[in-house]
N, C-alpha and C positions, 0 to 999 in steps of 0.2 A: 504493499499499500504506501506510494510512494506521499501520496495526498498524508498521510499520518505520517507519514516524516516529514513534512514541510511540515503539521502541524508541531509538530514536536521544534521544531529548529524556529517557527516562531511562538513557542512559549520559552523555549528556553530565552528568547531576545527577549519576555519578559512583557509577552503579546496576551494576555488572560483570558482571552472571548476566546484563540487558538488551545488559550489548556480544556477552556469548556468544553467546546468542541469536544476531546478526546475524554472526557471525562461520562460524553454523553455519552460517543460510540465503546467502547470499549468496560464500564463499568457494567456489560449486561452477563461478559462473558467474564469477569473476571469475573460476580457476587457466586455462578456455578457452578467457575473452578473451585472458588474457598467455602460456599456451602457444601461442596462431597470429599473436599477434604473434610473440615469439621464434621460435618454434620448438624451444624447447630444455625439459623437464621441469622442472632444476632450475632453469633459469634463471628461468619462467614461478614455483614455487615460491619464487623469490626477493622475485620484484618482486610476489608476493600480499602473502608479508609484506611490503615495506616495506610495500605498499596499506596496511595494514592499520593497520601502524604510524601515518601520514602525513594517516585518517581516524582514531587516536585522538583527534592532537593535532587535531587542529582541530571534532573532537568541539560544541566554545562556538561554530565562528564556522558552526555549518549552518546556512543562512539558511533552509529549505525551500520555495527559489527554485521546484528540481526537486526531484522523486522521488527517494527514498536509490536506491532501484539505479540512474539516470542518475549521483547524485555519481560514485556506489560507478563504476562505468564510463570519466567521469571519469579518477576515481583514477589504476585500475587499466592504464586506456593512458594516464598520461602516464609513469609506473615505466614501464611495458614500455617507450615511445619513449624517455626517459631514458637508456634502460638502452643501447638500441642506438644512443644516442649515444654513449657510454663505451666501448662496445668491442662490436665484431665477433660471435656469436653464439659457441662455445665448440660448437656441436655443430648440423652441417650444418641449417640451418634446412626442407634438401626428408625433414628422420626425422621431420616430421610424419603422422605415421599413424593408421589408420583403431582403431588400438589405445588411443589417445590423445581419440577421438573417440564411441566407441562407443555413441550417441543416435545416429548417422547410420543403423546399419546396418536396415535392411531387413526384417521378417518374409518368411514364406517359404519358399517351400523352398530347400534345404542350396545349390540351382545357385545359383539366386536370389541370396541374401543370398553365396556367393561374388563372384560380377560386379557386386554393387551394390556390395563392398566395393571390388574392383577400381576402378571407376570413383571412390571416394569420394574412393580415396588415390592420384588421378588426379588429378580436385580440391583436394584440400587439396594436395598437388606442386605441384602450377602456381600456388595462391592464392600458396605461401612463397614460391617468383620470383618472385616480382610488390617491386617498388617499393615501402619502406614508407607510403608518402601513398601508395601505388592499395592497401595489402593492408590497412591498418587499416581504412575506413570497411567498406571491403567483406564483412570479417570483420565488427563492429560489425554494417549491416542486413538482409546475410543471412543471415551464422552464427545470430545473435543475436538477431537478429531486433526490429531493435531499427524505432523509424518514421525513418520523412527527422529532423523536429522534432526530437527525440532525440540520433540520431547529429553533428546538427549541433551539440544541446549538450554532449552531451561532448564532439564537437571547440575548439571555439569556431571557428567559422561558422555562413554562410548558408547557410539551405539551397537557395540557389542554387545555390552553390561546392559545395553540398554534390549534388546531380544531374551538376555536371560532373564531383567527382572519382566517381563515380560512373560515370556515361558512361564516362567514361576506362579506370576499373578492369577496366572488366568487357569492353568492349572489345582489355583488354589479358590477361584470363582468358579468352577467348574465344579469342586471339592464341595462348596460351602451346598451349592444349590441341585447339587443329589441329596444332600442330609434330608432338603425341604421337602 
């Protein structure tokens, strides 16, 4: 997104309207990631707010070596992981449901939508029960749709290490779903 890079440059030069545009454009994605990592809507909001503060402080040092969205994924992911390291979530991580992920509901008859919503809820609950080291790459790759290279960059690991983490995460997720 060349447009986002221009907005970052303008915001770094003091253009508050450019930063507001960045916030409006990227906050939904950042909230989804924070929610899926923390499992708590309140904590996800806090993480996103702190991530934007961190982004604002580091605008001048953004090197444009990666896409703005990749940089923001890294900032919000690190913020969510820091929060989890500091304390346990205050809301059960299993409370993440289809209500917070309406973009995953399928079209079709009401019956199909209910069945699909129940399946999505089961998958989201199973993902929420994964260890953080497995949950984060799975959320970024499978739910957010980042490429292997982008996820590796966000997590600051090599692609082979990421593939290994994702494999373990998928195996663990399948185990969780089979138990259900």
